[in-house]
Residue, then its C-alpha position, 0 to 999 in steps of 0.5 A: x319511616x322508622x327502622x322498625x317499619x323497614x324491618x317488618x316490611x323486609x321480614x314480610x317480603x322475605x317470608x313471601x319470597x320463601x313461600x313462593x319458592x317453596x310452592x314453586x319447588x313443590x309444584x315442579x316436583x309434583x309435575x315431574x312425579x306425575x309425568x313419570x308415573x303417567x309414563x309408567x302406567x300409560x303404555x305407549x308404543x314408539x311408533x304407530x302401526x303404519x310407521x312400525x319397523x321390526x327389530x331382532x333382539x337376542x337375550x340370554x337366560x337370566x338377563x336383568x331388568x336393567x340390561x333388558x331395558x338398556x337393550x330395548x332402548x338402544x334398539x329403539x323399541x322403547x322411549x325411555x329406559x328408566x321408565x321401561x325398567x320400572x315397567x318391568x319391575x312392576x309387571x307380572x313378567x319380571x324374572x320370567x324372560x326366556x333367552x332366545x332371538x325374538x322379532x319385536x316391532x316399534x308398534x308394540x307396547x312395553x307389555x306386549x314386548x315383555x309378553x313375547x320375551x317371556x314366552x307367554x306369547x305364541x307368536x315368538x321367533x325362537 
């Protein structure tokens, strides 16, 4: 083989490798983005009704979305604090949380918890 043929083969091989890496990166990023979006909009409780446990949560008036997400994550009421933060931001309950002490349980969905913490639910313990 001459040098021109070797250069052409190496050039084509390099192009194939670059394209394969690009496709892998796009696929990986797309999968992660899809999973994150799915977790935000397909709400799931931490546990089933049969395994639910109740937890007392005390919040103050004016609590930020990040503080609330961290608090509920630390109490084991939500699976992912970042995902819950975005659920708060995208919800109708953003900036409507009322300070007080509430009883929440691990079988509640994030929207059910936000409803209770905003005072929109009549079953609150305040």
